[in-house]
C-alpha positions in Angstrom: 92.2 103.9 130.3 94.2 100.8 131.0 95.9 98.6 128.3 93.2 96.0 128.8 90.5 98.7 128.2 92.3 99.6 124.9 92.3 95.9 123.9 88.6 95.5 124.7 87.6 98.7 122.9 89.6 97.9 119.8 88.3 94.4 119.6 84.6 95.5 119.9 85.0 98.2 117.3 86.7 95.9 114.9 84.0 93.2 115.1 81.2 95.8 114.8 82.8 97.1 111.6 83.1 93.5 110.3 79.4 92.9 110.9 78.6 96.1 109.1 80.9 95.1 106.3 79.1 91.8 105.8 75.7 93.5 105.8 77.1 96.1 103.3 78.3 93.3 100.9 74.9 91.5 101.2 73.2 94.8 100.2 75.4 95.3 97.2 74.6 91.7 96.1 70.9 92.4 96.5 71.2 95.5 94.2 72.9 93.4 91.6 70.1 90.8 91.8 67.5 93.6 91.3 69.5 95.1 88.4 69.7 91.7 86.7 65.9 91.5 86.9 66.0 87.9 88.1 64.6 88.4 91.5 65.2 85.6 94.0 66.9 83.4 91.3 69.4 86.1 90.4 70.0 86.8 94.1 70.7 83.1 94.8 73.1 82.9 91.9 75.0 86.0 93.1 75.2 84.6 96.6 76.5 81.2 95.4 79.1 82.7 93.2 80.1 85.1 96.0 80.4 82.1 98.4 82.6 80.2 96.0 84.9 83.3 95.5 85.2 83.9 99.2 86.0 80.2 100.0 88.7 79.8 97.3 90.3 83.2 98.1 90.2 82.5 101.9 92.2 79.3 101.5 94.7 80.5 99.0 95.3 84.0 100.3 98.2 83.2 102.6 100.3 81.4 100.0 99.6 84.1 97.4 100.7 86.8 99.8 104.0 85.0 100.7 104.6 84.3 97.0 104.0 88.0 96.0 106.3 89.1 98.8 109.1 86.7 97.6 109.3 85.3 101.2 111.5 82.2 101.7 110.9 79.8 104.6 113.8 79.4 107.0 114.3 76.4 109.3 115.9 76.2 112.7 119.5 75.5 111.5 119.5 78.4 109.0 118.7 81.1 111.6 118.7 79.6 115.2 118.6 83.0 116.9 115.5 84.1 115.1 113.9 80.7 115.6 114.5 80.6 119.3 113.2 84.2 119.7 110.0 83.3 118.0 109.7 80.0 119.9 110.2 81.6 123.3 107.5 84.2 122.6 105.1 81.5 121.3 105.5 79.7 124.6 104.4 82.9 126.4 101.6 83.6 124.0 100.4 80.0 124.1 100.3 79.5 120.3 102.1 77.0 118.1 105.3 78.1 116.4 104.3 79.5 113.0 106.3 79.0 109.9 109.1 81.6 109.7 109.9 83.4 106.4 112.6 86.0 105.5 112.2 88.6 102.7 115.6 89.6 101.3 115.1 93.4 101.5 117.0 96.0 103.5 113.9 97.9 104.4 112.9 96.9 108.0 109.4 95.5 108.2 107.4 92.3 109.1 104.0 90.7 108.8 101.9 87.8 109.9 99.5 85.9 107.7 97.4 82.7 107.7 94.0 81.4 108.7 94.4 80.6 112.4 97.3 79.8 114.9 97.6 76.3 113.4 98.0 77.6 109.9 100.1 80.8 110.4 103.3 82.3 109.2 105.5 85.2 110.1 107.6 87.0 107.6 110.5 89.4 108.5 112.7 91.3 106.2 116.5 90.9 106.4 116.7 94.6 107.0 114.6 94.2 110.2 117.0 91.6 111.5 120.0 93.7 110.7 118.8 97.1 111.9 117.0 96.3 115.2 118.5 95.1 118.4 117.2 92.0 120.2 114.6 93.8 122.4 113.3 95.7 119.4 113.1 92.6 117.3 111.3 90.8 120.1 108.7 93.6 120.2 108.1 93.3 116.5 107.7 89.5 116.7 105.4 89.8 119.7 103.3 92.3 117.7 102.9 89.8 114.9 102.3 86.9 117.2 99.5 89.0 118.8 97.9 89.2 115.3 98.0 85.4 115.2 96.8 84.9 118.8 93.9 87.5 118.4 92.9 85.9 115.1 93.5 89.2 113.3 95.0 87.1 110.4 91.7 85.4 109.8 89.8 88.7 110.2 92.0 90.6 107.8 92.0 87.8 105.2 88.3 87.8 105.2 88.2 91.6 104.9 90.5 91.6 102.0 88.5 88.9 100.3 85.3 90.9 100.8 86.9 94.0 99.4 87.8 92.1 96.4 84.3 90.7 96.1 82.8 94.1 96.3 85.2 95.3 93.5 84.1 92.4 91.3 80.4 93.0 91.9 80.8 96.7 91.3 82.5 95.8 87.9 79.6 93.5 87.1 77.1 96.2 87.8 79.0 98.7 85.7 79.2 96.4 82.8 75.5 95.4 83.1 74.2 99.0 83.3 76.4 100.0 80.5 75.7 97.2 78.0 72.3 96.1 79.1 70.4 99.4 79.6 69.3 100.0 76.0 68.1 96.5 75.5 66.1 96.5 78.8 64.5 99.9 78.1 63.3 98.8 74.7 61.5 95.8 76.1 59.7 97.4 79.1 56.5 99.5 79.5 56.5 103.1 80.9 55.7 101.9 84.5 58.1 99.1 84.4 60.7 101.3 82.7 60.5 103.9 85.4 61.1 101.3 88.1 63.9 99.8 86.0 65.5 103.3 85.6 65.5 103.7 89.4 67.1 100.3 89.9 69.7 101.1 87.3 70.5 104.4 88.9 70.9 102.7 92.3 73.1 100.0 90.7 75.3 102.7 89.0 75.7 104.7 92.2 76.5 101.5 94.1 79.1 100.4 91.4 80.9 103.7 91.8 80.7 104.1 95.6 80.8 100.6 96.9 84.5 99.9 96.3 85.4 103.2 98.0 83.2 102.5 100.9 84.6 99.0 101.2 88.2 100.3 101.2 87.4 102.7 103.9 85.9 100.0 106.1 88.9 97.8 105.5 91.3 100.6 106.4 89.3 101.3 109.6 89.4 97.7 110.7 93.1 97.4 109.8 94.1 100.5 111.9 92.1 99.2 114.9 93.9 95.8 114.7 97.3 97.5 114.7 96.5 99.3 118.0 95.3 96.0 119.5 98.4 94.2 118.4 100.7 96.9 119.8 98.9 96.5 123.1 98.9 92.8 123.1 102.5 92.6 122.0 103.5 94.9 124.9 101.7 92.7 127.3 103.5 89.6 125.9 107.1 91.0 126.2 106.3 93.1 129.3 108.5 95.8 127.7 106.5 98.2 125.6 109.6 100.4 125.1 111.1 97.7 122.8 108.3 97.9 120.3 108.1 101.7 120.6 111.8 101.9 119.7 111.4 99.5 116.9 108.6 101.5 115.4 110.7 104.7 115.7 113.5 103.0 113.6 111.1 101.6 111.1 109.3 105.0 110.7 112.7 106.8 110.4 113.9 104.4 107.7 112.9 106.0 104.4 113.6 103.1 102.1 110.4 101.5 100.6 110.0 97.8 100.6 110.3 96.7 96.9 108.1 93.6 97.1 105.2 95.4 98.8 102.2 96.8 96.9 98.8 98.3 97.8 97.3 94.8 98.0 99.7 93.6 100.7 100.6 96.9 102.5 98.0 96.6 105.2 99.6 93.3 106.5 102.9 94.9 107.5 103.7 96.3 111.0 104.3 99.7 109.4 103.4 101.1 106.0 106.0 99.7 103.6 105.2 102.0 100.7 106.5 105.2 102.5 104.1 107.5 100.8 104.1 111.3 101.4 102.0 112.4 104.4 98.9 114.3 103.5 95.2 114.4 104.6 94.1 112.2 101.7 96.9 109.7 102.3 96.1 109.6 106.0 92.4 108.9 105.2 93.4 105.9 103.0 96.3 104.8 105.2 96.4 101.2 106.2 98.1 102.1 109.5 97.6 104.6 112.4 100.2 107.3 112.6 103.5 105.9 113.9 103.9 108.8 116.4 100.5 108.0 117.9 101.3 104.4 118.2 104.7 105.1 119.8 103.1 107.6 122.3 100.6 105.0 123.4 103.3 102.5 123.9 105.5 105.1 125.8 102.6 105.8 128.1 102.1 102.2 129.2 
């Protein structure tokens, strides 16, 4: 399988997962509407509120992530070498130069965020600049620019927003089934009560399982996009060994990134939390195994 086949396969799988995710969220919203007992009116209210949440979160997500990460924007005169490296790669990628941020942390890592190539940003840690050589740093920047060029930043922003929406809806269902069950059961007949009990059971199961399922879908999409960005970044630099070597150094560095958390970990080029390896951690990992990524790059 060629690198172009890998890119096409990863892109198709990611978008299929995204379509399934949207259908999944709509199904959860419909269960809420049934549990609320408001029929089409309740469903419309849920959809309107969900739309408002998604819209507001989508436009504010990038600035929130940069703020949480304590990233500081740098201009050309502050770090001309980094700026020129990004600028040259942007010319090759055919994308505008994104805003460049630095996170003052000795752990080597980087991420890209934004809505599209015109509203994008790249953040690198000071440790990444200090610990990688030029070709390795170029490989990491090319990887992040690939996320921008492939619109991964938009896709993952939407996925994170949808995961948050599912969590909110699940919480609403739990509260409603807990506090409203007794009141509803006392005001319904036997037939209606039986149907209502089934709906409540479905709502309770969805409230428990929906956030877990949403998280697994998010992780599957995130891992697929990392493989795609690795391949695209290697094509951009024409030197996959640079990114492979960078991933080796990042994986070998055991220092956790202090400003990272579970909400932002999926954005980074490598897992910034440095958790212990186990079957359960791999299942819920935001990134593919580093050794597998390195092996794919070495084979190009």
